[in-house]
Structures are given as C-alpha cells and as structure tokens.
ZABA-444932 format. One record per residue: residue in three letters; x, y, z of N, C-alpha, C, O in turn. Coordinates in steps of 0.1 Angstrom, whole numbers, plus 2048, in hexadecimal, padded with zeros to 3 digits. Each point is the difference from the previous one (the first is absolute). Layout:
REM ZABA-444932
ALAXYZXYZXYZXYZ ...
REM end
This chain:
REM ZABA-444932
UNKF1ED6C25C80F8007F680A80D7FE7FC8087F8 UNK8127F980E80780E7FF8057FB7F18027F57FC UNK8008177FF80D8047EF8097FB8008067FF7F6 UNK8017FC81A80E7F87FF7FD7F58018087F97FA UNK7F080080C7FF7F28068017F87F27F88017F6 UNK8157F780B7FE7F87F97F97F17F27FD7F4802 UNK8028117F67F37F77FE8097F87F28078047F6 UNK7F77EF80F8097F77F07F37FE7F67F57FE804 UNK80E8027EE7F87FB7F68067F67F68098027F8 UNK7F17F180B8037F78007F97FD7F07F48007FD UNK81D7FE7F77FB8097F07FA8088017F4801803 UNK8148087FC80580E7FF7FE8057F17F88087FB UNK8137F17FE8088027F17ED7FB7F87FC8047F5 UNK7FF7F78107F47FA7F67F38067FE7FD80780A UNK7FB7FA7EE7F580C7FE7F68028087F78087FC UNK8087F28127F580580E80780180B7FA80280B UNK8147FC7F28097FF81080880E7FC803809809 UNK8027FA7E78028108007F280F7FE80180C7FF UNK7F57EC8027F48077FE7FB80580F7F980A801 UNK80E7EE80A7FE80180B80D80880780080A807 UNK80B7EE7F680C80E7FD80180D7FD809807805 UNK7EB8007F080080E7FF7F58078077FE80C801 UNK7F77E68037F680680A80B80680F7FC80B804 UNK8087F37FF8097FD80A80480C8017FC809807 UNK8107F67ED80A8078047F780D7FA80380B805 UNK7F37F57F37FA8127FD7F680780B7FA80B7FE UNK8057EA80F7FB80880D8097FF8077FD80280C UNK8117FB7F080B80780C7FF7F68087FD80280B UNK8077F07F18057F880B80F7FA7FD8007F57FB UNK80B81080680E8018058087F380080C7FF7FD UNK7EB7F480980A7F78037F87EF7FA7FB7F5805 UNK8078107F17F77EE7F48137FB7FE80A8067FD UNK7F37F08058097F07FB7FA7FB7FB7F57FC803 UNK8178007EE7F57F27F88127FC7FF80B807801 UNK7F17EC7FC80C7F57F67F97FB7F47F47FD800 UNK8178017F67FE7FB7FA7FF7EF7FD8087FA807 UNK7F38017F48017F17FF80F7FB8038027FA80B UNK8078087ED80C7FE80180A8038118097F9805 UNK7F280F80080480580E7F57FA8068027FD80C UNK7EF8007F08017F780D7F57F97F87FB8057F5 UNK8007EC8117F87F87F97F87F98098057F7807 UNK7F380D7F97F08028037FC7EC8047F87FB808 UNK8138007EE7F77F58068067F78097FD7F5803 UNK80C8137FF80F7FA8097F88038137FC80B803 UNK8027EB8037FE80880D7FF8018097F7804807 UNK8187F77FB80E80880780A80D7FC807804809 UNK7F98027EA7FE80D7FB7F980580280280C7FF UNK7F27F08067F380B80280080380C7FB80A804 UNK80B7EC8047FD80080F8088098067FD80780A UNK8107F77EE80C80B8047FF80E7FC80180780A UNK7FC8007E97FB8037FD7F680D80980480A804 UNK7F17F17FC7F580980880480280C7FF80B805 UNK8077E480680480580E81080E7FC80680380A UNK7FB7FF7F480D8097FF7FA80E7F880580B7FF UNK7F37F07FC8018177F87ED8028077F88077FA UNK8037F38117F48018067F980B7FD7FC80A805 UNK8017F07EC7F780B7FC7F07FD80C7FD7F7807 UNK7FB8167F57F580A8087F67F77F67F57FC804 UNK80F8037F07F17F77FC80A7FB7F080B8047FD UNK7EB7F17FB8037F87F27F68067FA7F7805805 UNK80D7FB7EE7EF7FF7F980A7F77F280B8047FA UNK7EE7EF8058047F97F57FA8017F77F47FD802 UNK80E8067F48068017F28067F87F78018047F4 UNK8037F181180B7FC7FD7F67ED7FB7FD7FA80A UNK8017FF7EC7F77F97F58097FB7F58098077FC UNK7F27ED8018087FA7F27F08057FD7F7802808 UNK8078007EB7F28087FA8077FC7F180B7FF7FB UNK7E18007FF8027FE7F27F68037FB7F9808807 UNK7FF7F47ED7F57FA7FB7FE7F97FC80A7FC7FB UNK7EC7FE8027F97F07FD80C7F97F88047F6806 UNK80080C7F180B7F47FC80C7FE80A8047F4801 UNK8038168068057FD80A7FC7FD80D809801808 UNK7EB7FB7FC7FC7F68077FE7F48028027F8809 UNK7F98087EA7FE7F37F880E7FA7FE8037F4802 UNK8078157F980B7F47F880E7FD8118097F8801 UNK7F38118068067FD80F7F780080D801809808 UNK7F87EC7FB7FA80080C80580080F7FC80580B UNK80F7F37F28097FE80A80680880580080080D UNK80780B7EC8078098027F980980480180180C UNK7F78087EF7EF80A8047FD7FB811801809809 UNK7FD7E87FB7F880280B80D7FE80980080880A UNK80B7EF7F680D8028098038098047FB80480B UNK80F8067EB8048107FD7F780080A8037FC80B UNK7F28087F17F780E8097FE7F88097FD808808 UNK8037EE7FD7FE7FC80C80A80580880080B806 UNK8087EC7FB8118028017FE80F8067FA80280B UNK80D80A7ED7FF80E8027F280480B80180380C UNK7F67FD7EF7F780380E80380080A80480A807 UNK7FA7E57FD8017F680A80F8058078017FF80D UNK8088057EF80C8038077FC80F804808803809 UNK7F38027F58018127FA7F27FF80D80580480B UNK7F17F97F57F97FE80A7FF7FA80A7FA80480A UNK80F7ED7F78067FD80D80E8078098017FE80C UNK80680A7EC80C8088057F680B80680380180C UNK7F28097F17FC8057FF7FA80580F7FF80A807 UNK7FC7E57FB7FB8028108057F98077FC7FF80B UNK8107F77F380B80080780B80A8048077FC809 UNK7FA80F7F380980A8017F781080580580B802 UNK7F07F07FF7F680D8077FE8087F57FF80D801 UNK8007ED7F47FE8107F47F18058007F77FC7FA UNK80A8148137EE8058017F47FD7F87F5800803 UNK8147FF7EA7F58027F88047FC7F480C8017FC UNK7EB7FA7FE8077F57F17F38027F87F67FC805 UNK80A80A7F07F98017F57FF7F07F680C7FF7FC UNK7EC7F78008067F87F47F98047F97F6807803 UNK80D7F37ED7F88077F58007EE7FB8077F7802 UNK7EA80D7F67FD7F37FD7FD8027EB8088017F7 UNK7E77FD80A7FF8007F47EF7FE8017FA7FD80A UNK8008077E97EF7F88028017F87F87F78027F7 UNK8127F18067FA7F97FB7FF7F480A7FA7F67FD UNK80C80B8118007FD80E7EB7F77FE7FE7F5805 UNK7F88137F47F88028047FB7F37F68087FE7F7 UNK7EB7F98097FB7F67FA7FC8097F27FC80B7FE UNK8077E57F87FE80B7F17ED8018007FA80A7FB UNK7FE7EC80B7F38067FB7F980780A7F4801802 UNK81980680A7F680680D7F980C7F98048047F5 UNK7F08018117F780F7F980D80B80080C803802 UNK7E88017FA80780E7F87FD80A8047F47FF7FF UNK81180E80880E8028078077FB80B7FC80180C UNK80E7F97F28097F780C7FD80780A7FE80C801 UNK8017E780880080B80C80C7F58088047F67F9 UNK80080D8158097FF80C7FA7F28018087F87FC UNK7EF8058097F37F88038007F57F77FE7F4804 UNK80580E7F07FE7F37F980A7F37FE7FF7F67FA UNK80B80F80D8147FA7FB7FA7F380D7FB7FF80B UNK80A7F87EA8007ED7FF7EF7FE8027FC7FA80A UNK7FC80C7ED7F37FA8038027F57F57FC7F5801 UNK80980D7F97FF7F37EB8098037FF806807807 UNK7FF7F27EB8097FB7F580A8087FE7FB80B802 UNK8147F77FA80280F8007FE8017ED7F77FC7FA UNK81680D7FE8007FA7F280A7F97FD80B804802 UNK7F37F47FA80D7F57FD80C8037FA8097F87FF UNK7F58177FD80F8037F780780580680C8027FC UNK7F180281180A80B8097FA7F88127FD80680A UNK8047ED7F47F97FE80A80D7FD80A7FE7FE80C UNK80D8017EF80980180B80880D80380580680A UNK7FB7FB7EF8048178057F580080A806807809 UNK7EE7F77FC7F68057FF8017F980C80180780A UNK8007E97FA8057FC80B80780380C7FD80180B UNK8127FF7ED80880A8087FC80B803808803809 UNK7EF8087F67FB8098077F78018067FF80A807 UNK7F47E77F97F77FF8088097F980B7FA7FD80A UNK8128007F68097F880E80380A8088017FE80C UNK8038107EE80480B8077F480980080480B805 UNK7F07F57F97F68098027FD7F88117FC80680A UNK8087EF7F47F87FA81080A8018087FE808809 UNK8117F27F680580380780380F80780580080C UNK7F880C7EF7FD80E8067F47FF80880180480C UNK7F37F57EE7F77FE80B8037FC80A7FC80580B UNK80F7EB7F48047FA80A80380480D7FE7FD80B UNK80A80D7EE80980980C7F780980580080180D UNK7F78087EB7F88098087F97FE8097FE808809 UNK7FA7E97F67FA7F680A8087FD80B7FE80680B UNK80B7F37F58057FB80A80B80D8037FC80380C UNK80A8027F280C8098067F78107FF807809805 UNK7EF7FB7F67FD80980080880D7F87FF80C803 UNK8097EF7F180F8077F87F080A7FB7F47FF801 UNK81880E7F77F68097FB8097FF7ED8068077F8 UNK7F57EB8098097FE7EF7EE7FE7F77F67FA803 UNK80A80A7F77F78007F38027F87EE80B8007FA UNK7E97FC8018017FF7F17FE8097F47F47FE7FC UNK8108098007FA8047F47FD7FD7F68098027F7 UNK7E97F98058057F57F17FB80C7F37F58057FF UNK8147FD7FC7F880C7F07F97FD7F97FA7F7805 UNK80380D7EF7FF7F97F880A8007F380C803804 UNK7F37FB7F28077FF7F780A80F7FB7FC80B7FB UNK80E7F380980A80B8008088047F18027F87F8 UNK80181180780C8067F480280C8027F7808804 UNK8157FA7FA80A80D80480C8027FB8017F97F5 UNK80A80F80E80C8017FB8097F38067FE7FB80B UNK80B8007EE8067F18097F97F57FF8027F6806 UNK7F380D7F07F77F17FB8097F67F880A8047FA UNK7F27EF80780A7F87F97F98007F27F3800802 UNK8108007F17FC8007F08087F37FD8088037F7 UNK7F97F280D8097F47FB7EF7F97F87F57FD805 UNK8108047F07F07F87FE7FD7F58067F57FC804 UNK8177FE7FC7FD7F28067F97FB80B7F87F7802 UNK8108168087F77FD8107F98138097FF80480B UNK7FF8027E57FB80A8087EC8048007F87FC7F7 UNK8058098127EF8048037FB8037F18088037F8 UNK7EB7FB8037F980A7F680580A7FC8048017F5 UNK7FC80D8167FE80C7FB80F8027F98028037F4 UNK8087FB81780F8037FC8027F67F18068077F7 UNK7F77EC8078027FB7F07FB8067F78068037F6 UNK7EB80180D7FB8077F780980C7FC8008017F4 UNK80680881280680F7FF8097F97F57FC7FF7F5 UNK8117FC80F8067F57FA7F97FD7F08018077F6 UNK7F97EF80D7F67FC7F07FE8077FA8047FE7F5 UNK7F281080E80180A7F68098087FD7FF8047F5 UNK8077FF81081280B7FE8087F77F78058067F6 UNK7FC7ED80A80D7F87FD7F48027EA8058047F5 UNK7F17F980E7F57FF7EE7FD8117FE7FB8057F6 UNK8088008138048107FC8078037F87FE8057F5 UNK8107F781280F8007F78017F97F78098057F9 UNK7F17EF8017FE7FA7F47F58007FB7F77F8802 UNK8088117F97F58087F47F47FA8037FA7F97F8 UNK80380A8157F58018077F67EF7FB7F58007FA UNK8167F180B7F97F88007F67F98087FD80580B UNK7FE7F27F27F67FA8088027FC80F80B7F9801 UNK7F18098088017FB80A7F67F480A7F4803802 UNK80F7F48017FF7F28017F9800811806809806 UNK7F37F38007FC80580E7F97F38037FA7F97F7 UNK8088038187F97EE8037F28098017FC80B801 UNK7FB7E37FE7F18028067F880A7F28048057F6 UNK7EF7FC8107FB8087F87FB80E8067F78077FB UNK80E7FC80E80080E8047F78068097FE80B804 UNK7FA7E78007F080280A80780780B7FF80D801 UNK8097EC80780580080D7FE8118068038097F8 UNK7FA7F78107FD81280A80C7FD8078037F4804 UNK8088197FF80880080780180D8057FE8097F8 UNK8067FB81980280880581180480080B7FA801 UNK7F08137FE8118057FE80380B80A7F980A801 UNK80F7F580580B80B80D80F8077FD80B7FA7FF UNK7F38157FF80E7FF7FF8087FB80A7F97FF80B UNK8157FC7F78047FF80780480D80F8007FD80C UNK8028117F08008068077F480180780180580C UNK7F57F87F07F280380A8057F580A80080580B UNK8037F27F38037ED80A80B80B80A7FD80180C UNK80F8077F08068018097F980E80680380680A UNK7F77FB7F07FA8118117F97F880B80280280C UNK7F27ED7EF7FC7FA8028087FA8107FB7FE80B UNK8118007F18077F880D80880B80280A7FC805 UNK7F680D7FA80680D80A7F480580980180680B UNK7F17F47EB7F280280C8017F680D7FC80280C UNK80D7F17EE7F87F780B80F8038087FF80580B UNK8107F97F18088058097FE80D809809800809 UNK7EC80C7F77FF80780A7EF7FD8037F7808801 UNK80A7ED8007F08018028007F18088067F77FB UNK7F08088158017F98077F07F17FA7F67FE807 UNK80C7FC7EC7F37F77FB7FD7FB8068097FA806 UNK7E68047FD7FD7F680A8017F47F98027F6807 UNK7FD8077ED8007F27FB8097FB7F98088077F9 UNK7F87EC8088107FC7F88008017F080B8027FB UNK7EC7FD7FC8018007F17FA80A7FF7F7802808 UNK80C80B7EC7FC8097F98047FF7F180B7FC7FB UNK7E58097FD8057FB7F58038117F77FD80C804 UNK80A7F07F080580B7F97FD8077F88088087FC UNK7EA7F97FE8008067F17FD80D7FC80580A804 UNK7F17F57F17FB80D7F97F07FD8037F7809802 UNK8077ED7FF7EF8018027F48007EE7F38017FF UNK81B7FD7F67FD7FF7F48047FA7FA80D800802 UNK7F07F97F480A7F57F37FA8027F27F48037FE UNK8147FA7FA7FB7FF7F48067F67F880B7FC804 UNK7EF7FF7EF8007F37F98107FE7FB8038097F8 UNK8067EE80B80C8027F37FC8017F57F67F9803 UNK8088097F17FA7FF7F97FF8147FE8088067F9 UNK7EF80180E80580D80780C80580480480B802 UNK8037E97FE80D80780C8088037F180480B7FC UNK7FE7E57FB8028037F280480B7FD80A806802 UNK7E77FD7F57FB80B7FB8088108078078087FA UNK7F67F681180180C80B8148037FA80380A7F9 UNK8077ED80B80B7FD8038048077F080680A7FE UNK7F37EA7F78048037F17FF80D7FA8058047F5 UNK7F18048167FF8127FC80A80180680A7FD7F9 UNK7F980581180980C8088117F67F880A8077FC UNK7F57EF80380E7FE7F28018007F880A7FB7FA UNK7E880F7FE7FE8057F08067F17FA80B8027FA UNK7F17F18068027F87F97F37FF7F67F5800806 UNK80B7FF7EF7F68007F77FB7ED7F97F67FD7F9 UNK8137FC80D7FE7F67F67F77F48077FE80080D UNK7FE7F57EB7F37FB8098037F380E8077F67FE UNK7F480C80B7FD7F580D7FA7F17FB7F47FF7FD UNK8157F68037FB7F28027FF7FB807808801809 UNK7EB7F67FA7FF7FB80E8027F68007FB7FA7F6 UNK80E7FF8147FF7EF7FE7FB7FA80A8047FE80C UNK7EE7FC7EC7F97FE8078047EA8087FC7F7807 UNK80F80D7F08027F180C80B7FF80A8067F6804 UNK7FD81580080880380A7F480680C7F68077FE UNK80F7F48107F980380B7F68098017FC7FE7F5 UNK7F980D8117FF80B8017FF8058127FD80B805 UNK8077E88018018048137F48038057F58017FA UNK80C80080F7F380580B7F68087F78078067F8 UNK7EE7FC8077F68037F97FD8118057FD8087F7 UNK8057FC81580080480580580780E7FA7F9809 UNK80D8117FE80780280980080F80680C804802 UNK7EA8058037FD80C8038027FA8127FC7F5806 UNK80C8167FF8018048107F780C8017FC80A7F9 UNK8027ED8157F680B8068078078108007FC80B UNK8058117EE80D80080A7F780F80E805809805 UNK7EB7F17FA7FA80C80880780280B80280B806 UNK8037E77FF80280181380E80C802800809809 UNK80A7F47EE8098098028008127FB80680A804 UNK7EE7F57F27FF80D7FA7F980580980180C800 UNK7F47EF80B7F480580980C8048097FC809807 UNK8137F47FC80D80380B8068107FA80280B806 UNK7FE7F17EB8068108008098017F280480A7FA UNK7FC7EA80180B8037F57F77F67F57FC7F5801 UNK8038157F07FE7FE7F580E7FF7F180C804800 UNK7EB7F67F780A8037F68028087F87F57FE7FA UNK8128107FE80080A8008068047EC7FD80B7FC UNK8087EC7FD8047FB7F67F77F97F97FD7F5803 UNK7FE8107F47F57FC7F680E7F77F280B8047FC UNK7EE7F08008007F77F98088057F18097F97FB UNK7F38147FF8048037F680C80A8018048057F5 UNK8027FD8158038098018107FB80A80B805800 UNK7EE7EE8078097F37FF80B7FB7FA80C7FF801 UNK7EA7FE7F88067FA7F280A8097F980C7FE7FE UNK7F080980080480F7FA8137FF8018098017F8 UNK7F57FC81D80C80180780A7F97FA80A8037FA UNK7F07F18078087F37FF8058007F580C802800 UNK7F07FC7F78058067F28068097FD80A7FD7F9 UNK7F380C80981380C8048067FA809809808801 UNK7F97EE80780C7FA8058067F77FC80C7FE802 UNK7EA7FA7F48047F67FB8097FE7F18087F77FD UNK7F48137FC80680B7FA80D8058038097FE7F8 UNK7FA80681380D80C80580A7F68008097FF7F7 UNK7F67F48167FF7F48058037EF7FA8047F7807 UNK7F98097F07F97F27FA8047FF7F08087F87FB UNK7F18117FF7FF7FE7F480D7FD7FB8027FD7F5 
REM end
C-alpha cells in the first residue's frame, strides 16, 4: 500500500470505522474516503455500485453494520438479518465487479457456535448451533465471511475477514435499549452515581465470561491486514483473556466511583456462557493488542463524560 492510495472506510463515523480512520490517518494515509448514511445508503445496490465505480478505491474496509446487544437483536430480527446482508453484499459485490484489489470485512465473535470449545478457533465456524439471542446478526456476518472465502477460492482475491471479540471505545453506543454490556454498564453506574449512588440493576447473574478489546487495538489490526498479504480468509482479533460479567461490573463501578448496590435480575438472559477468542493466528504474524482493560475503560469513561453525559 502507498500512503496516497484511496481507501474507502464504510461506516467511518461508527466506533469501529472511526478507529480504523484514526489508525490509518496516524500512520500517514492521506486519501481516506467516508460517506454518511444520508450521503450513501449502503442497502441500495445501485447507489453502492455507482459510488465504487466512480471512486475506484484501492481498498475497502467494511466497518458498516446494524449492531446492538441482546435486546436489540431479539426485538428487530428482520432488520438485523436483512440490513446487514444488504450492506455487506452490496460492498463485496461492487468491490469484486470493479476490481478493488483489497477488501477487509469486519464481523463479530458471535459467528461461532454457542457451545463451541474455548477458546474459539476459526475452524469452529458452522460446527454447531448459534446463540439464539443474536443469531440474526451472526447469520448475516457468517454469510459475509463465506462470500470473502468464496472470492478468494474462485478468483484469488486478496480479501480477508477479521472477527473481533467484544469491542469498546470512543464513539460507542450508550443507548440502554441497543448498547452492548460494557458501555451500558458505564452509563448505568454513572447515572446512578449522580442519583445519590442508587442501586444498579444488571441482566442475568454475572457468571458469563467475556473478552474485551479496545477498538483502537482493532484499528491497528485492520492497518496490519491492510499492509500484509494474509494467507487465510479468516482471522480472530482478541486479547486472549476474559473476565466474568460480575468482575467487569465491579471494575467499572470502581472506575466510575459508584458506591451503591449492584442487583442482578436473574429473570433476564445471560447470553452465551463464555466467549473467548483464540487469536493466535493473527498474533503469530506480528499483531498484538496494547491497551489494558482498566486503561481502556478509563479512556472510554472520560470520553463518555466529555461528549455524552
């Protein structure tokens, strides 16, 4: 890659897309392209085709997706399946038909079976059933992974899928109806702190184990994939360590300095019991995460207080 090469980052204003933008910009890339959803509806096949044909990017980073937590996935199954398939299919198809040399497809660890052995390896894909609470999003992302694999197999494309673990960072979604667990906890503890340190109610019993990766570490993984000819179609991106949801809650509570009670609503679902990624394939090639969880949470909490409270 040359630093002047045109690179289109789909979803550049989201948490993941903005992290990719920062990583590339900090590395000296000067020809980054982004469009808001109002400027370009990625669900519109004709519009995407015309955009890629006109812009002629050297690389596309697909960080665009309809995302959310358990509640959002369960409430809007059609949108999570259809919108995500439309977005990725339009981008991948247009990249292929317009001979875009490089494509990086970003997915999620939820593509793996609910009860797959831990840690999750890339070869566990499609070996068992998915977690029901997010299967709609997962199925869409699985179809994207297989499209990338098919293009490599049939046409020899230098396209790759990166599957990050649970992400957090600046520009995260803090809407309690659609957010993931870590940002939701930050908001709940912060608001409870302001409300005389009232109690905080959290879903499940706190026993599930989760791995968390700061989105700027993912941005570095995307940069690495952009500048490296990777030999396989699918790579996990994670830290290799996990903690229980209960431990996460206590960690965030301490950082926010909330002193009230934590109450667990065991009538609500826990989700997948454990989800730890085996990221050894990518790490063996030279990438590794740098941001410790405690430092990352402090960073995000500072961002939240500055921009959203």
